[in-house]
C-alpha positions, 0 to 999 in steps of 0.5 A: 723285477721283484721275482723271476719264476721258472716252471719245470714240470714232468710233462714231456711238452715242457721238458725243454725248460729243464735243459735250458735253465741254469738255476733250474738245472741246479734245483732239478738235480737235487729234486729228481726222484720220480720214475718215467713210468709214474710220470707218463701215467700221471700225464695221461690223467686229466687235470679235471680229475684231480681232487684234494687229497685231504679235507681237514688238516691239523698243524701244530695242534691247530685245526685248519678248515679247507671249506668242505669235507669228504667223508669217504672217497675212492680215486685213482692217482698215478694208476693206483687205486686207493681208499681214503679212510673215514675220519672220526667225528667228534661230538661237536661235529654238526655234520651227522652222516647216517650209516645208511648213506655211508653203507649205500655209498660204499656199495655204489659202483658209480664211476664218479665220486660221491659226496654229501655236501652243501652246494654253498660253501659255508662254515656250517654245513647243512645237516643231513636228515636220516632217511630209510630211503636211498638218497639220490646220488650227486654228480660230484664233478659237476657240483665241484665245478659249479661250486668253484665257478668252473675253476679247478682246485690246487693245493700250493705250498710255498717253501724255501730257505729261511729269510728267502722272503717267502711270506713277504712274497706271498703276502704282497701277492695276496694284497695285489690280488685284493685278498687283503684290503688297504686298511688291513695292510696299513695296520700291518705297516704301522704295527710292524714299523712300531715293532722295528720290523717295517720290512715284515709288513707283508709277511704279517699277512700270513704270519699271524701269531705274536711269536712269529711276528716277534721272532720274524720267522714262520713257525706254523703252516699259514693257510689261506685261499686265492684265485687265478684265472683258472684255479682256486688256490689253497695256499700253504706258507711253510716254515723255512727255519730248520727248527720247524721242518716237521711243520713244513713237512706237514704242510708239504704232504698236503700239497699238489704243487710248490713254489720254491723261493730262492734268495738272489742276494749274495751269500744267501743264494749260495747258503740255501744250496749248501749241504744242510741248506733249506733250499736243498732240503725243502726241494728234496722233501716236497719231491719225496712227498709227491709234489709233481710240479715246482716253480722256482721264484727268484726273490729279491732281484730288485735289490742289488745282486751279482747273480744273473740267471741265464737258461742254457743248454750245453748239449744243443748250444741253445742260448750260448752265443746268440739269443735263442729262437726256440718258442719253448724258451722265448715264450717265458724268457726274453733275456740275454744269451750267455755271451751277452751276459758275460759281456755285460759284466761290470769290470772291477776297478783296477787298484793301480794307485795302491802299492804294488802287490803280486801273489805268486802262483808258480815259480820256475827256472828261466832259460837265462839268468834269474828265474820266473814267477807268475801271478796276478797283479792285485794292486799297483803297477810294475815296470822292467827294472823295478826293485821288488821285495818278496814277503816272506822271505823279505828278500829284494830282487829286480824285475828283469822282464815282464810277459803278458799274454806270452808277449814281452812288455815294458810294464803291467798293472793291477788285474794283469796275469803276468810272468816276471823274470827276476834277478838278484835273488835265489830261486830256492827262497821263493815259494808259491804264495809269496807276495812281491811288493815295493820295498818302501811299502811292504806287505805285513807278515805275521803268524797271528791275526784277527779276522771276521769269519762267516761259518758255513755248513759244519757238523761239529762246532768250532772251539778254541784250538780248532785246526784249519787249512787257511786258503789265502790267494795262492797260499794253503797254510795249516793254521789253528783258531787260537781264540774265539773273541766274539759272536757278531750280528750278521746285519749290524756287525755288533757284538752279540756275545763275548768269549763264546765257548764254541761257534756253529754253522751260520754264525758270524764271529771274530776270531784269532788265527795262528799259522804254522809259518809267517804269511803275508796279509793285508787288512781287508779295509786297506786291500780288499783283494788281499784281505779275504781268505777261506778256511777248510777242514777235513776236505770241506770249506767251513768258513770265509773270512776277512782280516781285521787286525794284525795286532794279534801280536799284542794278544800273543804277548799278553798271553805269554807274559805271565809265564815268561815273567814268572821265570827266574832271572837264571832261566831267562838268562839261559835262553838269551845265551842260547839265542846269542850262540845261534846268532853267532853260528849264523854270523856270516849268513846274517852279515851277508844279508845285512850288507845287501839289505842296508848297503853297508860294507860286508866288512862292517857287517862282519866285524861290527853289526852282527858281533854286536848283536851277539854281544847284546844278548850275552851282555844282558844275559849276564847283567840281569843276574847281578841287579840289587835292590835297596833296603833301609830300616827305621829302628825307632819305628820298628820298620824295614823298607825295601824295593822290588822291581817287576817287569812292566808288561808288553814292550813296543820296540821300534828300531831304525834302518841304519843298524838293523839287527845291532839296535833291534837286539839292543832293545829286545835283549834287556826287555826280555831279560827283565821278564817283559814280552815284546812286539818289535817293529824293525824298519820297513827298509831293512827288516831281513835280519829281523825276519832271519832272527825269528827263525832262531827264537824257537830253537833258542827256547824262547816261548811263543809270544815272548818275542813278536816281530811285526813288519810294516810302515810307521803310519800303518803298523807303528802308529797302531802299536804305540797307540794301543792301550795294552802296550804300556812301554815304548822304546824308539830309536829314530828321527825327532819328527817320528818321536814327536808323533809317538809322544802325541799318540802315547800321551793319553795312555801315560806310557813309559817312553825311551826315545833315542833320536838324532844328533849333530855331533861336534868334534873339537880338535885343540892345537895340542891334539895328536893328529896322527891318531885324531885324523884317521879316527875323525875320518872314520867317525865322519863317514863310517856306515856312509855317515848313517850313524846317529853318533857320526861326527858332522861338525869338526871345530879345529883350533886356528893354529893347526887348522890348515895342516889339519884340513889338508891332511883330513881331505887327503885321508878322506880321499883315501876312503874307498867307496865300493859295492858292499860285497867288496871286502876292501871297500870303506863305504857302501851305498846309501839306504835309498834314492830318496835319502841320497837326494836329500843328502845331496840337497845339503851340498847344493845349499852349502854351495849356494851359501858360499861354502867350499866343497873340498872333496867328494860330491861334485868334486871327485869322480866316483869309480864304480863298476858299470852295473853299479853306477846307477846305485845310491853311492856317494863320495865322502864329502868335506865342506868348509867356509861354512857359517854356524847358521848354515843348515849344514851346521844345524841340521842332521844330514845323516850321510857322508858329509862333514863340515870343518871350521876353525875356532880361537878359544876354549870358551868360544868353541864350547858355546858354538858346539852347544848352539844346536838343538841336538845333544847326543855325542861329542869328541874332544881331542887334546893332550891336556888332561885338565882341559879334557875334563873341563870341556867335557863337563861343559858340553851339552852332550849325553856322551863325550869321547876324548881322544877316541870314538865309539868305544862303548862300556855297555854298563854305563848310560847311553842317550842324549840331551835336548832334542837328542832324546829322552831316557837312557839305555845301558845295563842299569838304565835299561833294567830300570826302564823295563821294570817298575819299582815298588817300595815295601814297608814291613813293621815288625 
């Protein structure tokens, strides 16, 4: 149906409708203004006594003729006598009324109205002849009835919010009544289509001026006439736009009754009732101007709408759970009762195929171990025993129990409101608003993001720096609108204005927001449930929005670059030193977090990972002060040449999961020391310490926007970062397939790339090697950090003369390595990063067995001794494989786990050829007491780093990087400085 019409009147016989219509209740609450006394007095008056209040009307300077004129009337309305003054006549007026007639009429005391008028409605009234005799008085009631064919006259004004479709509604009504012929309608359809406003064809029946048709809004009161079965209706189509409220008032002041058109479509229905909305304002105005009856026409219900209108009564219970039988309601409403309408709502599709998301609405202590959180599962599903990640604070825990509707269950899915009992996390770290997700697909956390917002009613304009309160799911977070990017078209979404100075109510805009603390967000296009938010200001909701981009980190980095790059090396160095101090002060806290997050032993985290992260900042804070430039002169040409280096701009830094803070700081430190701003993306598997470091940046004096850390997966966040045209430089450490993807995405922009990739690192043990030093060091180089280091040894070539002795002692030493829980200080190895990675490593051992290789110790040979509660963890014994061919995948491919292969060799030339036979070329180790051989072999090996008689001793001033498929570029004091800067040659002629 095209519109629903609900009539409520002041007559007591229809007051029931005032109670039962939900939408009418809302409108009526806005419009009530008349006293019961005036209502009663008016209801006693016969409709036949009602006459038009005016005979002429001027709207915006245009005279509108209603078909008859009343020189003077005396009437009673609402129990009050009033006198209608005589309007002055211009010299052009052909209706010349004699003074005698006027005088006689004024002295007459007849109960009926008297008027001198033509019996036929004509645009030119019949002139009145002057006469000295008193004319015969006319029975005006009879004449009116005769002229109107027995029908009563009614002045109707149509009002409502702009774009509610008033003109279209009434224009179509006139066409259906036959007051507009088909030929005219066809003309309007063709002309409106040609003007690109095909949907306005019916509106043009009433919107006749060129400006109205061009702008698509009613500006003046459009007037016409039509008839119903019992009435002659003078129709006034009032403007809905707020700019033309004075014209609307002019029309409404002349009306007896009104039709309020309400737009049923989403957003428009609510907007009309907002403070300042025209639905609200028009309703109040017509009541104040004396309109006694109002029909509410709900328009656009033929369009897809989520608004249903159910008349109900809360006091009497009418139409709540059963359909009303009251004749007062059933004569105009045949629809559903409230319970039936609720039952007919379409349930939303549950997003069970998406990654798990639960937004915390409450946190409380459980009676037993752990604590409880409650909230709605927005996506995915959960089972008892699942590992969960809380964002923020980027902490993992385990779901010990699930409660749904106060009943314990084994699982729950999207749409369920549940309580989760969690263990393995401190309750103090969880707040209302945290979002639990699966560790493999975490939700993004940021402090700056872009969003498309629709501004509601707000009295003051929104400008840059405007403070708001962000309401997102259960989060309520102070925020600031940092940037006004563009104004958008409501209908098409296209940019209509770039960089606006301010935003006002009703506008659709793209903005950038910054929150005080990190919040977990999803893009609206990916997760509609988690991509919406509201903005409030001074106790009122001012805007609704959806998250469009989390690339605001790029904008923050761009904005911070001029200030940071202009600082002197000494100033930047001081900031790095303060950050190093703060990391060192938090060493134990960071080590504990790194061990729990990655699976490495607490000992390794305490003695290697976190101390090295501290050293990275200290080292580059110092080295940045000692770089020199080149200078040369050409005396015969009187020219001096010199070079200068400048920071590149925004650096994208992507670090792996095996050495999280160690390698992240290895990239951040040289980048910001050189004057760049950075966007760092830690691995989604190990991002806790990166998040902890964020808390120290401000304390260290790092300006906002200099270091931006974004969290998320590679395909969603990483790809957006490396393909961004405003990020000219990428430093990546990780796998070769990911590096290939980065190269592909960055190629169109010719970005600078530094790629530190994997390795299949050989250790060559000659017969003159010191085995007392070689064997324990090679065990460590093979299995440190569970073998999850790109520099780990995975191929051991041993000269045949000592092969048996070496193999025996090496296996014995390997079996001495203790695999334990990461928090055990005596453990040499912890857990692997994930179940998937554990299965991948084990698959290589299975392949080796199928190829005929021997497993001397470790997986499938020795028993793993762990506490019962840890036996299901991702632990694996260090494994030694022998009798394996060079062509085996175990000798060719990077396993990245606690697995190494031991094979014999005969000659120096042979072992060099075999060591170089793989596609990788990152690192190698040579064990020999012959200095000449050491130098000779090291020179021939195709590796970026060669250690002799040692492993993993690093001089940070020297280059670090691999050959072949192990990477592109080098890192280190000088190399990192050159990568993170651009060189410029300047020539001065003197």
